[in-house]
PALUMDREN-978322 format. One record per residue: residue in three letters; x, y, z of N, C-alpha, C, O, CB in turn. Coordinates in steps of 0.001 Angstrom, whole numbers, padded with zeros to 6 digits, always signed. Glycine has a CB too. Layout:
! residues N
ALAXYZXYZXYZXYZXYZ ...
END
This chain:
! residues 272
MET+105934+127269-090455+106226+127091-089030+107733+127250-088803+108538+126533-089397+105732+125691-088526 ASN+108101+128193-087940+109516+128464-087730+110112+127516-086689+109420+126679-086109+109717+129915-087298 PHE+111421+127677-086472+112132+126765-085572+111640+126898-084132+111525+125897-083425+113637+127030-085632 LYS+111349+128124-083692+110900+128321-082313+109589+127578-082043+109418+126946-081000+110726+129818-082022 THR+108679+127669-082998+107410+126979-082811+107584+125471-082803+106968+124775-081997+106435+127378-083893 LYS+108424+124964-083703+108669+123514-083742+109317+123040-082443+108961+121988-081912+109567+123148-084947 LEU+110269+123824-081937+110920+123445-080676+109919+123443-079530+109908+122520-078716+112082+124401-080357 GLY+109079+124471-079463+108070+124528-078406+107089+123375-078483+106745+122784-077459+107320+125834-078476 LEU+106635+123048-079687+105713+121926-079852+106380+120600-079509+105741+119704-078957+105182+121886-081280 GLY+107665+120475-079835+108381+119249-079501+108492+119041-077999+108257+117940-077501+109761+119270-080114 ILE+108850+120104-077275+108951+119996-075807+107589+119710-075197+107474+118898-074279+109538+121291-075200 LEU+106549+120379-075708+105198+120149-075189+104740+118719-075457+104103+118101-074604+104210+121141-075813 ALA+105060+118191-076635+104705+116807-076950+105437+115831-076034+104878+114806-075643+105027+116493-078417 PHE+106684+116147-075691+107445+115285-074782+106786+115222-073404+106614+114138-072846+108892+115788-074652 PHE+106421+116375-072861+105785+116384-071542+104399+115740-071591+103977+115107-070623+105679+117819-071012 THR+103693+115897-072701+102393+115231-072835+102562+113712-072829+101775+112994-072214+101684+115682-074130 LEU+103598+113233-073520+103869+111794-073521+104218+111293-072125+103751+110235-071704+105005+111468-074491 ILE+105034+112052-071413+105397+111672-070039+104158+111665-069147+104021+110810-068272+106464+112641-069466 ALA+103254+112627-069375+102031+112663-068575+101186+111410-068790+100506+110954-067871+101214+113907-068916 VAL+101227+110858-069994+100425+109673-070303+101067+108407-069742+100384+107577-069143+100239+109538-071815 ILE+102367+108258-069934+103036+106992-069585+103886+107102-068325+104562+106140-067960+103907+106532-070739 GLY+103869+108249-067654+104748+108465-066499+104580+107434-065397+105565+106935-064852+104505+109823-065933 GLU+103321+107110-065065+103070+106148-063995+103527+104746-064383+103852+103944-063507+101588+106131-063640 TRP+103558+104438-065668+103944+103097-066111+105455+102912-066119+105953+101822-065837+103388+102824-067498 ILE+106183+103981-066442+107638+103849-066566+108383+104284-065312+109608+104173-065255+108126+104657-067740 ALA+107667+104774-064311+108332+105176-063073+108963+103948-062412+108275+102948-062207+107327+105869-062105 PRO+110249+103999-062075+110913+102813-061524+110470+102466-060099+110611+101319-059673+112403+103021-061540 TYR+109942+103432-059367+109527+103197-057975+108165+103839-057740+107698+104660-058529+110581+103766-056969 ASP+107556+103451-056661+106375+104152-056168+106839+105499-055615+107700+105526-054736+105614+103308-055071 PRO+106288+106628-056107+106796+107934-055657+106612+108194-054166+107304+109038-053597+106118+109024-056426 SER+105698+107490-053536+105464+107689-052097+106165+106654-051235+106145+106759-050009+103984+107657-051806 ALA+106789+105646-051859+107417+104569-051093+108730+105045-050474+109526+105714-051134+107666+103339-051992 MET+108950+104706-049226+110177+105070-048520+111188+103939-048624+110825+102784-048844+109883+105397-047039 SER+112468+104286-048464+113543+103302-048547+114650+103683-047570+114552+104680-046855+114096+103202-049995 ASP+115707+102869-047555+116845+103133-046664+117856+104104-047275+118767+104559-046583+117543+101828-046316 ASP+117707+104429-048565+118610+105389-049216+118142+106798-048903+117388+107397-049670+118666+105160-050758 LEU+118590+107320-047781+118108+108608-047303+118960+109744-047857+120173+109787-047652+118106+108644-045774 LEU+118304+110659-048561+118934+111875-049069+120214+111569-049857+121242+112224-049683+119248+112820-047913 SER+120124+110585-050702+121296+110220-051503+121289+110996-052811+120217+111225-053372+121327+108696-051779 PRO+122448+111408-053315+122532+112172-054570+122203+111286-055770+122056+110073-055624+123939+112785-054737 PRO+122087+111883-056948+121770+111093-058149+122764+109967-058374+123974+110139-058220+121737+111990-059374 SER+122221+108802-058745+123047+107614-058982+122343+106744-060018+121273+107102-060510+123300+106813-057651 LEU+122934+105623-060343+122336+104723-061316+121032+104119-060811+120127+103848-061600+123309+103622-061667 SER+120934+103911-059525+119702+103340-058969+118621+104397-058751+117432+104084-058801+120003+102638-057653 HIS+119022+105634-058512+118083+106747-058333+118607+107911-059175+119495+108645-058742+117935+107156-056801 TRP+118060+108075-060367+118606+109026-061331+118580+110460-060822+119506+111226-061091+117842+108939-062624 PHE+117540+110835-060094+117437+112189-059555+117665+112228-058046+117354+113228-057399+116077+112775-059882 GLY+118199+111163-057489+118446+111127-056056+117200+110779-055270+116162+110437-055835+118986+112447-055591 THR+117321+110874-053957+116201+110544-053069+115970+111660-052072+116801+112554-051910+116460+109221-052331 THR+114829+111596-051409+114454+112593-050413+114980+112181-049037+115706+111197-048897+112917+112776-050375 MET+114598+112949-048043+115030+112665-046673+114443+111356-046159+114999+110739-045250+114634+113809-045747 THR+113325+110931-046734+112706+109672-046325+112981+108537-047309+112387+107465-047195+111213+109859-046171 GLY+113864+108760-048261+114245+107715-049202+113342+107575-050407+113429+106574-051119+114293+106436-048505 GLN+112477+108545-050660+111597+108477-051828+112362+108846-053097+113228+109721-053082+110382+109412-051647 ASP+112034+108176-054177+112732+108389-055447+112187+109641-056137+111002+109701-056463+112582+107149-056372 ILE+113038+110631-056357+112608+111910-056921+112287+111765-058411+111378+112427-058913+113695+112981-056712 PHE+113017+110914-059114+112747+110708-060538+111324+110184-060742+110624+110621-061655+113773+109726-061147 SER+110903+109261-059902+109539+108735-059996+108517+109812-059656+107446+109866-060261+109362+107529-059064 GLN+108839+110660-058699+107926+111738-058343+107747+112720-059502+106639+113192-059756+108436+112475-057103 VAL+108837+113024-060198+108760+113942-061344+107927+113326-062466+107090+114001-063065+110177+114292-061860 LEU+108157+112052-062747+107414+111382-063817+105923+111344-063507+105102+111717-064345+107944+109957-064027 VAL+105574+110896-062309+104164+110771-061936+103514+112152-061803+102344+112323-062144+104024+109986-060614 GLY+104268+113127-061310+103719+114463-061115+103466+115233-062385+102750+116234-062362+104621+115240-060269 THR+104037+114792-063504+103814+115487-064774+102354+115447-065187+101847+116411-065760+104674+114877-065869 ARG+101675+114352-064907+100277+114218-065325+099409+115282-064675+098587+115900-065351+099744+112826-064978 GLY+099573+115507-063381+098749+116503-062702+098936+117893-063278+097971+118644-063426+099064+116520-061229 VAL+100183+118241-063606+100458+119563-064170+099819+119709-065540+099174+120721-065815+101968+119805-064266 MET+099987+118714-066404+099465+118796-067763+097941+118752-067787+097319+119443-068594+100028+117669-068608 VAL+097335+117954-066921+095870+117868-066894+095269+119209-066495+094323+119682-067124+095404+116763-065920 VAL+095819+119822-065447+095301+121122-065016+095465+122163-066126+094535+122919-066405+096020+121591-063734 GLY+096646+122207-066762+096885+123189-067805+095962+123028-069000+095374+124002-069470+098302+123106-068258 LEU+095832+121796-069495+095029+121568-070694+093534+121697-070422+092811+122295-071220+095328+120198-071263 VAL+093065+121145-069309+091639+121246-068979+091249+122710-068762+090225+123169-069266+091309+120407-067716 CYS+092065+123425-068017+091778+124837-067778+091838+125625-069082+091006+126503-069312+092765+125424-066755 GLY+092821+125319-069944+092919+126017-071222+091696+125799-072086+091191+126744-072692+094149+125572-071966 VAL+091207+124558-072155+090034+124251-072977+088784+124928-072425+088039+125557-073176+089818+122735-073056 LEU+088546+124804-071115+087341+125383-070520+087346+126905-070612+086345+127508-070999+087213+124951-069061 ALA+088466+127524-070260+088533+128982-070295+088418+129520-071717+087774+130544-071944+089832+129462-069666 THR+089037+128835-072672+088943+129278-074070+087526+129154-074588+087047+130040-075296+089891+128469-074957 PHE+086842+128062-074245+085445+127888-074665+084567+129006-074098+083743+129572-074816+084910+126509-074212 LEU+084742+129323-072814+083935+130376-072204+084241+131740-072804+083335+132544-073023+084164+130409-070705 SER+085509+131999-073068+085877+133291-073646+085316+133447-075053+084880+134536-075427+087397+133448-073670 ILE+085321+132365-075843+084729+132423-077189+083217+132633-077091+082651+133473-077790+085043+131124-077986 LEU+082574+131862-076218+081116+131935-076091+080660+133330-075684+079718+133876-076258+080622+130912-075074 VAL+081332+133897-074695+080908+135206-074185+081438+136343-075053+080685+137244-075425+081382+135392-072742 GLY+082737+136304-075378+083341+137422-076090+082841+137585-077506+082489+138693-077913+084811+137263-076112 VAL+082801+136505-078265+082355+136590-079657+080873+136923-079727+080459+137723-080566+082635+135273-080396 THR+080078+136326-078867+078644+136628-078855+078387+138089-078529+077584+138744-079194+077922+135739-077848 ALA+079062+138602-077515+078874+140002-077135+079323+140944-078243+078635+141918-078547+079637+140311-075850 GLY+080474+140660-078850+080980+141542-079887+080154+141524-081152+080049+142544-081833+082374+141181-080211 PHE+079567+140390-081482+078809+140292-082736+077384+140819-082583+076884+141510-083471+078773+138844-083217 LEU+076731+140502-081477+075344+140913-081309+075211+142383-080960+074343+143070-081499+074689+140084-080247 GLY+076071+142883-080053+075987+144268-079636+074721+144539-078823+074006+143612-078441+076034+145176-080848 GLY+074453+145820-078563+073241+146212-077864+073172+145722-076430+074176+145710-075717+072061+145714-078605 ALA+071976+145317-076012+071757+144883-074636+072530+143606-074325+073028+143445-073211+070271+144667-074380 ALA+072637+142691-075299+073397+141459-075080+074862+141768-074820+075493+141144-073966+073264+140521-076286 ASP+075397+142727-075553+076788+143127-075350+076991+143712-073969+077972+143393-073297+077216+144134-076409 GLU+076082+144560-073538+076215+145184-072218+076130+144142-071105+076896+144198-070142+075129+146253-072020 ALA+075204+143195-071232+075035+142180-070194+076249+141256-070115+076747+140970-069026+073770+141361-070456 LEU+076722+140791-071269+077866+139885-071281+079151+140610-070893+080029+140021-070263+078020+139247-072660 SER+079266+141873-071261+080446+142642-070853+080461+142849-069341+081520+142808-068715+080480+144005-071574 MET+079299+143068-068765+079216+143195-067305+079606+141884-066624+080292+141880-065602+077792+143611-066880 LEU+079153+140767-067212+079535+139467-066668+081047+139271-066732+081655+138778-065782+078825+138341-067426 SER+081644+139654-067843+083103+139540-067976+083819+140404-066955+084813+139975-066369+083545+139931-069385 ASN+083329+141616-066735+083967+142516-065777+083887+141967-064358+084818+142127-063568+083321+143897-065838 VAL+082764+141314-064037+082628+140728-062697+083670+139637-062475+084344+139615-061445+081210+140153-062497 PHE+083802+138725-063451+084764+137635-063308+086201+138122-063464+087137+137473-062996+084474+136545-064328 LEU+086370+139268-064123+087720+139784-064315+088344+140241-063002+089563+140181-062840+087704+140932-065306 VAL+087517+140697-062063+088039+141227-060797+088044+140181-059693+088500+140463-058586+087222+142426-060354 ILE+087542+138970-059971+087568+137919-058951+088985+137379-058840+089510+136869-059830+086563+136774-059291 PRO+089629+137468-057681+090996+136954-057538+091008+135431-057507+090254+134810-056759+091648+137509-056264 ALA+091867+134838-058321+091883+133382-058436+092400+132711-057167+091831+131718-056713+092734+132965-059620 LEU+093472+133247-056597+094101+132587-055449+093177+132473-054245+093023+131369-053723+095345+133333-055050 PRO+092540+133569-053765+091618+133409-052623+090455+132484-052914+090023+131739-052035+091079+134748-052206 LEU+089933+132519-054157+088806+131647-054492+089191+130180-054386+088434+129375-053843+088299+131950-055898 ILE+090364+129829-054903+090791+128434-054851+091118+128016-053421+090899+126864-053045+092008+128214-055757 ILE+091638+128941-052625+091897+128626-051214+090592+128290-050503+090541+127354-049705+092603+129809-050507 ILE+089533+129055-050790+088232+128794-050177+087684+127446-050622+087191+126665-049808+087239+129907-050527 VAL+087777+127175-051940+087276+125907-052463+088052+124736-051874+087465+123721-051498+087364+125884-053993 ALA+089375+124877-051793+090196+123800-051250+089905+123552-049774+089950+122410-049315+091668+124122-051437 SER+089604+124624-049023+089282+124448-047604+087918+123802-047416+087708+123064-046454+089322+125792-046880 MET+086977+124078-048339+085654+123474-048242+085656+122031-048735+084894+121200-048241+084647+124290-049032 LEU+086522+121734-049721+086603+120388-050284+088042+119903-050177+088795+120021-051144+086113+120363-051768 PRO+088445+119363-049035+089823+118927-048859+090263+117877-049866+091453+117765-050161+090004+118392-047482 SER+089321+117106-050398+089668+116054-051344+089470+116497-052798+089263+115662-053679+088838+114815-051063 ALA+089533+117810-053046+089336+118323-054398+090374+117726-055346+091575+117785-055082+089417+119864-054413 ASP+089897+117149-056456+090811+116502-057377+091361+117501-058387+091044+118690-058354+090114+115352-058094 THR+092194+116983-059285+092887+117842-060240+091924+118533-061182+092083+119719-061470+093888+117039-061035 VAL+090917+117803-061670+089971+118380-062622+089158+119492-061969+088881+120507-062608+089036+117296-063176 LEU+088773+119317-060710+088014+120358-060015+088855+121615-059838+088354+122726-060013+087530+119851-058651 ILE+090123+121449-059493+091009+122599-059373+091123+123318-060707+091108+124548-060755+092394+122167-058879 ALA+091237+122552-061795+091317+123153-063132+090041+123915-063466+090098+124989-064065+091576+122072-064192 ALA+088895+123369-063085+087625+124042-063367+087521+125359-062602+087035+126354-063139+086444+123129-063006 VAL+087972+125366-061356+087921+126599-060571+088863+127646-061152+088508+128822-061221+088278+126318-059102 ILE+090062+127234-061570+090999+128179-062179+090421+128747-063477+090567+129936-063757+092358+127495-062451 SER+089766+127894-064268+089221+128358-065542+088118+129392-065340+087921+130245-066204+088685+127179-066345 LEU+087397+129339-064226+086348+130317-063968+086900+131719-063789+086188+132697-064016+085563+129922-062746 THR+088150+131830-063389+088767+133137-063207+089731+133484-064327+090369+134536-064283+089486+133186-061888 ALA+089852+132618-065335+090854+132836-066377+090256+133169-067734+091004+133476-068662+091717+131624-066504 TRP+088932+133120-067888+088329+133295-069207+087987+134747-069519+087854+135109-070689+087088+132456-069312 ALA+087842+135578-068500+087282+136913-068712+088184+137803-069567+087694+138532-070430+087031+137581-067378 TRP+089486+137751-069336+090392+138604-070101+090370+138215-071586+090338+139088-072454+091831+138506-069539 GLY+090387+136929-071874+090298+136486-073262+088988+136888-073905+088951+137210-075092+090465+134992-073343 ALA+087898+136872-073123+086599+137266-073669+086596+138732-074085+085998+139083-075102+085492+137012-072646 ARG+087248+139579-073324+087302+141002-073684+088108+141215-074961+087743+142037-075802+087912+141825-072536 ILE+089198+140479-075104+090001+140606-076322+089210+140129-077536+089219+140785-078577+091313+139807-076194 LEU+088525+138992-077410+087737+138467-078527+086554+139381-078845+086171+139519-080007+087236+137051-078207 ARG+085989+139990-077837+084893+140948-078086+085383+142106-078934+084718+142495-079894+084312+141479-076756 ALA+086538+142663-078592+087069+143794-079355+087385+143393-080792+087097+144144-081724+088325+144349-078679 GLN+087978+142206-080977+088299+141746-082327+087038+141467-083138+086988+141747-084336+089165+140493-082266 THR+086019+140914-082481+084773+140614-083187+084064+141890-083612+083486+141941-084697+083850+139771-082307 MET+084100+142911-082782+083470+144181-083134+084114+144801-084368+083447+145488-085141+083549+145152-081962 SER+085411+144559-084552+086082+145077-085747+085797+144246-086989+086017+144707-088109+087571+145137-085515 LEU+085302+143007-086796+085019+142124-087930+083565+142141-088369+083266+141831-089523+085408+140725-087585 ARG+082661+142496-087473+081240+142296-087777+080722+143226-088869+079654+142972-089428+080420+142492-086528 ARG+081445+144289-089186+081019+145194-090253+081887+145059-091501+081811+145896-092400+081050+146632-089761 ARG+082701+144026-091561+083506+143811-092760+082614+143382-093926+081491+142917-093732+084599+142749-092496 ASP+083139+143549-095133+082352+143272-096327+081894+141823-096410+080753+141552-096783+083148+143619-097552 PHE+082784+140882-096062+082399+139473-096192+081319+139089-095190+080497+138216-095467+083616+138574-096006 VAL+081315+139739-094022+080256+139475-093042+078944+140089-093513+077887+139468-093400+080642+140032-091649 GLU+079011+141306-094040+077798+141945-094559+077226+141166-095732+076009+141065-095887+078090+143386-094983 ALA+078119+140608-096568+077645+139809-097698+076931+138553-097222+075900+138174-097777+078809+139434-098612 ALA+077476+137906-096199+076826+136716-095646+075489+137066-095010+074523+136313-095134+077733+136041-094617 ARG+075431+138201-094333+074172+138621-093724+073133+138958-094792+071954+138637-094645+074399+139830-092808 ALA+073580+139606-095865+072653+139971-096936+072128+138753-097689+071022+138785-098229+073332+140917-097907 SER+072914+137684-097727+072484+136471-098429+071521+135629-097602+071046+134592-098066+073690+135637-098803 GLY+071229+136071-096378+070250+135380-095555+070831+134328-094623+070090+133517-094069+069252+134746-096426 GLU+072136+134332-094444+072751+133356-093537+072297+133616-092101+072118+134762-091689+074299+133416-093632 ARG+072118+132548-091363+071740+132683-089960+072915+133225-089144+074074+133121-089545+071268+131326-089392 THR+072588+133800-088000+073617+134447-087177+074674+133459-086729+075867+133764-086759+072986+135110-085961 TRP+074246+132279-086314+075226+131320-085802+076153+130829-086907+077323+130543-086652+074517+130133-085151 ARG+075643+130730-088130+076498+130310-089242+077511+131396-089604+078655+131098-089947+075643+129959-090467 ILE+077087+132645-089526+078024+133744-089790+079139+133751-088755+080306+133955-089092+077290+135102-089789 ILE+078776+133526-087480+079783+133525-086417+080753+132360-086592+081965+132534-086472+079108+133451-085035 VAL+080222+131180-086873+081051+129979-086934+081918+129954-088189+083097+129606-088122+080177+128735-086884 PHE+081339+130320-089332+082049+130132-090601+082697+131403-091154+083540+131317-092047+081101+129589-091620 GLU+082326+132567-090649+082898+133806-091158+083768+134520-090137+084831+135039-090478+081804+134723-091610 VAL+083322+134551-088882+084032+135321-087852+085117+134497-087174+086265+134931-087085+083051+135833-086807 LEU+084757+133305-086694+085711+132494-085939+086990+132149-086709+088069+132206-086119+085046+131230-085507 PRO+086922+131793-088004+088181+131509-088714+089163+132668-088713+090373+132450-088776+087887+131127-090131 ASN+088663+133897-088643+089538+135065-088601+090045+135370-087191+090845+136286-087001+088809+136270-089150 LEU+089585+134609-086213+090013+134805-084824+090878+133650-084316+091229+133619-083136+088796+134968-083923 LEU+091223+132707-085183+091940+131519-084726+093281+131868-084085+093654+131272-083075+092158+130565-085887 ALA+094009+132825-084659+095313+133188-084094+095151+133786-082698+095927+133475-081794+096042+134186-085017 VAL+094152+134637-082523+093901+135242-081211+093449+134181-080221+093866+134188-079063+092842+136360-081317 ILE+092594+133267-080675+092122+132193-079795+093281+131286-079382+093397+130913-078215+091021+131364-080494 GLY+094134+130937-080340+095285+130088-080025+096231+130743-079043+096717+130095-078116+096033+129738-081284 SER+096496+132022-079238+097375+132734-078313+096768+132804-076914+097466+132649-075912+097660+134144-078833 GLY+095450+133042-076861+094790+133071-075556+094805+131719-074868+094956+131639-073649+093367+133543-075707 PHE+094646+130647-075652+094692+129294-075083+096054+129010-074458+096133+128505-073338+094380+128244-076163 VAL+097120+129332-075175+098469+129086-074651+098720+129917-073395+099285+129424-072419+099533+129407-075721 GLY+098299+131173-073425+098476+132012-072242+097713+131495-071039+098197+131576-069911+098046+133418-072540 THR+096515+130962-071274+095724+130400-070177+096379+129151-069605+096370+128946-068391+094309+130073-070653 VAL+096946+128319-070464+097639+127117-069991+098828+127513-069106+099040+126921-068048+098120+126250-071194 ILE+099589+128502-069536+100719+128972-068722+100226+129456-067367+100794+129099-066336+101487+130103-069445 PHE+099173+130265-067362+098615+130787-066110+098156+129658-065195+098435+129681-063996+097445+131732-066399 ALA+097455+128672-065749+096922+127575-064940+098037+126720-064356+097981+126341-063186+095988+126707-065775 VAL+099052+126413-065164+100158+125583-064688+100897+126283-063556+101168+125675-062520+101128+125258-065838 MET+101222+127550-063746+101965+128282-062724+101144+128462-061456+101685+128409-060352+102398+129640-063257 LEU+099832+128676-061606+098990+128842-060425+098863+127539-059656+098911+127541-058426+097609+129351-060822 GLN+098702+126421-060367+098603+125135-059675+099899+124798-058938+099865+124326-057801+098263+124022-060672 ILE+101031+125037-059580+102311+124772-058929+102483+125663-057706+102987+125218-056675+103472+124987-059911 THR+102063+126927-057821+102149+127840-056682+101279+127364-055533+101710+127370-054380+101741+129250-057094 LEU+100053+126951-055841+099151+126477-054794+099684+125216-054123+099540+125043-052913+097766+126213-055371 SER+100298+124338-054907+100889+123135-054318+102104+123479-053477+102331+122875-052428+101275+122138-055408 PHE+102883+124442-053931+104100+124820-053214+103791+125418-051845+104514+125176-050878+104908+125811-054040 VAL+102723+126193-051766+102366+126789-050482+101483+125874-049653+101117+126227-048532+101668+128111-050698 GLY+101127+124688-050186+100379+123706-049412+098897+123963-049325+098245+123485-048397+100921+123641-048060 VAL+098333+124720-050286+096905+125027-050240+096074+123828-050662+095123+123458-049974+096587+126223-051132 ILE+096425+123214-051796+095661+122072-052292+096257+120777-051744+097336+120776-051152+095644+122053-053842 SER+095548+119693-051950+095922+118404-051369+097324+117979-051788+097694+118089-052957+094917+117337-051773 LEU+098095+117495-050828+099457+117035-051085+099512+115531-051329+100592+114959-051476+100361+117402-049921 SER+098354+114898-051372+098337+113458-051606+098525+113109-053075+098862+111973-053412+097040+112868-051105 THR+098306+114090-053953+098498+113895-055390+099797+114548-055811+100035+115718-055511+097310+114471-056199 TRP+100640+113797-056508+101956+114312-056865+101883+115233-058078+101218+114940-059071+102914+113160-057141 ASN+102587+116353-057965+102884+117217-059095+104188+117946-058767+104742+117773-057681+101702+118229-059384 TRP+104666+118742-059684+105968+119386-059476+105934+120349-058294+106927+120487-057580+106399+120133-060741 GLY+104800+121015-058080+104693+121902-056935+104752+121158-055615+105297+121669-054636+103423+122686-057015 THR+104190+119944-055577+104257+119133-054357+105696+118762-054026+106093+118772-052861+103410+117863-054509 ILE+106476+118434-055053+107898+118118-054831+108617+119309-054227+109391+119156-053282+108583+117703-056151 LEU+108367+120490-054762+109007+121702-054230+108530+122008-052813+109296+122522-051998+108723+122901-055145 PHE+107264+121696-052515+106747+121927-051167+107517+121092-050143+107961+121611-049119+105241+121596-051102 TRP+107673+119798-050426+108379+118944-049470+109864+119286-049396+110480+119161-048338+108205+117478-049847 ALA+110436+119715-050512+111845+120135-050484+112022+121376-049618+112977+121476-048848+112359+120409-051911 GLN+111093+122320-049753+111190+123534-048943+110881+123255-047483+111522+123820-046596+110248+124602-049475 SER+109903+122387-047219+109533+122074-045833+110659+121377-045090+110813+121561-043883+108286+121204-045804 ASN+111447+120578-045801+112551+119844-045167+113903+120524-045345+114948+119919-045105+112622+118446-045727 GLN+113874+121800-045771+115083+122610-045883+116148+121942-046756+117306+121804-046362+115650+122887-044502 ALA+115721+121535-047948+116647+120867-048866+117799+121787-049262+118935+121332-049403+115903+120394-050118 LEU+117518+123070-049441+118578+124003-049827+119634+124119-048737+120830+124138-049026+117991+125381-050134 GLY+119192+124195-047486+120143+124285-046380+120960+123017-046199+122102+123069-045743+119414+124595-045105 LEU+120384+121891-046552+121095+120617-046438+121996+120338-047641+122743+119359-047648+120100+119487-046278 GLY+121925+121191-048647+122736+120979-049848+122173+119929-050781+122876+119462-051678+124121+120592-049459 ALA+120916+119544-050590+120286+118520-051432+119675+119194-052653+118454+119270-052792+119199+117723-050638 TRP+120535+119679-053529+120064+120393-054710+119235+119509-055623+118365+120013-056333+121232+120957-055475 TRP+119479+118211-055626+118755+117294-056507+117285+117154-056122+116489+116618-056893+119417+115932-056490 TRP+116924+117633-054935+115543+117504-054485+114629+118512-055194+113461+118214-055444+115463+117695-052966 PHE+115155+119708-055521+114302+120749-056106+114712+121169-057519+113900+121753-058237+114309+121954-055216 VAL+115938+120891-057931+116378+121328-059256+115630+120618-060388+115209+121299-061323+117869+121092-059406 PRO+115434+119279-060364+114713+118634-061482+113304+119180-061702+112910+119439-062839+114626+117148-061240 ALA+112545+119355-060619+111193+119900-060766+111240+121334-061271+110420+121731-062099+110437+119837-059432 GLY+112199+122113-060774+112334+123485-061246+112680+123560-062721+112163+124414-063441+113382+124204-060447 LEU+113560+122663-063178+113913+122632-064601+112721+122222-065462+112538+122756-066556+115081+121670-064838 CYS+111917+121289-064985+110725+120888-065741+109746+122053-065870+109167+122264-066936+110034+119688-065061 ILE+109560+122806-064794+108684+123977-064851+109219+124994-065855+108463+125555-066647+108548+124623-063457 ALA+110533+125224-065813+111137+126189-066733+111018+125719-068179+110732+126524-069066+112608+126418-066375 LEU+111233+124434-068427+111138+123910-069794+109712+123997-070333+109501+124388-071481+111622+122459-069839 LEU+108748+123637-069514+107362+123701-069964+106944+125144-070233+106287+125425-071235+106433+123065-068924 GLY+107322+126050-069347+107014+127459-069574+107682+127996-070827+107085+128781-071565+107437+128281-068381 THR+108928+127574-071073+109633+127997-072283+108941+127461-073535+108795+128184-074521+111094+127523-072245 ALA+108516+126202-073500+107834+125611-074651+106552+126368-074983+106291+126672-076147+107517+124138-074383 LEU+105759+126668-073970+104510+127387-074206+104779+128812-074693+104047+129329-075537+103662+127417-072927 ALA+105833+129447-074161+106177+130788-074625+106619+130773-076085+106254+131666-076849+107277+131384-073750 LEU+107398+129772-076478+107835+129666-077872+106654+129461-078811+106610+130035-079899+108830+128518-078031 ILE+105695+128637-078385+104496+128435-079202+103715+129743-079330+103197+130064-080399+103601+127330-078590 ASN+103638+130487-078236+102939+131770-078264+103623+132757-079202+102953+133494-079925+102857+132359-076860 PHE+104961+132775-079194+105701+133647-080110+105399+133270-081564+105230+134140-082419+107224+133557-079835 GLY+105335+131964-081831+105026+131520-083186+103644+131948-083632+103454+132345-084782+105146+130026-083280 ILE+102665+131870-082720+101308+132305-083056+101286+133814-083313+100609+134280-084230+100321+131937-081921 ASP+102024+134570-082506+102084+136017-082706+102684+136365-084065+102200+137266-084750+102899+136673-081591 GLU+103723+135660-084447+104341+135929-085742+103395+135582-086890+103390+136253-087922+105645+135143-085880 TYR+102602+134538-086705+101636+134170-087743+100514+135202-087843+100067+135539-088939+101048+132781-087457 ALA+100061+135701-086687+098933+136635-086684+099331+138050-087073+098524+138787-087639+098291+136655-085326 ASN+100564+138437-086775+101017+139794-087036+102047+139782-088160+103166+139314-087949+101607+140432-085758 PRO+101707+140279-089340+102663+140258-090457+103933+141031-090182+104975+140739-090770+102018+140809-091687 ARG+103865+142033-089280+105051+142819-088985+106126+142014-088263+107305+142366-088289+104674+144015-088159 LEU+105699+140920-087613+106653+140087-086884+107240+138978-087730+108175+138301-087303+105996+139494-085680 ARG+106706+138784-088921+107229+137716-089781+108545+138138-090395+108735+139293-090776+106220+137352-090884 LYS+109437+137189-090482+110734+137461-091076+110624+137456-092608+109962+136598-093193+111775+136422-090598 VAL+111270+138405-093226+111268+138474-094667+112302+137497-095195+113488+137602-094881+111550+139911-095160 ARG+111845+136540-096002+112753+135511-096527+113010+135751-098008+112140+136208-098750+112168+134092-096306 ALA+114204+135435-098400+114570+135604-099811+113803+134611-100658+113964+134585-101878+116092+135425-100018 
END
């Protein structure tokens, strides 16, 4: 494991910890108003306050959970669907391959943003997990196509043919012979899906599509933009959330680079 991967995992572990304990260590209620209106960072308010006196540091801490839950839930669901459809289609071939490939193509062209806007308008109280589930429905198809192509290149390898000749059942061949050789591709797809889900959720919150009653980093940016924080010179209102988004994206990208280097020997550094 190289330094980039360790750094990415460290940053991701930090945000995961904040997502778990953020509500407990937040010094204020993120929605509570006070008389400290639009004050810059200080000892009493580390990240300053909003136009209504809300503590931005508490909003960032509490909002981390929503971002991480959407990213991880969507990553798990989308990865599971991509493995189920892509590996099955690539290994079985024939009519099953054609049917599952058609299913993947249908979901591949479904735009995520309009679908979530429709769902959010029909269910105004849609929670974080539901939003993650809707995003995952539009995020699994691309990974399924990649896994299908990789599985098709593996199903005629000698070790797979040997397992088939020895009488192993199809599901055992897939689980114990094919999937271990796809772990790097699956891991890379999982990280990419998490990045997509996090950025999409923040975008939807920023434009005010999903409920603003639940705090996340996109909600902070929405209220900062709605109250013209940039024009007022209140940089502390949007910079902390923006830095958190950049750090999380950087961590996931570093982890993805590490997986690529592990999967592709050409990217590995030659060490003495």
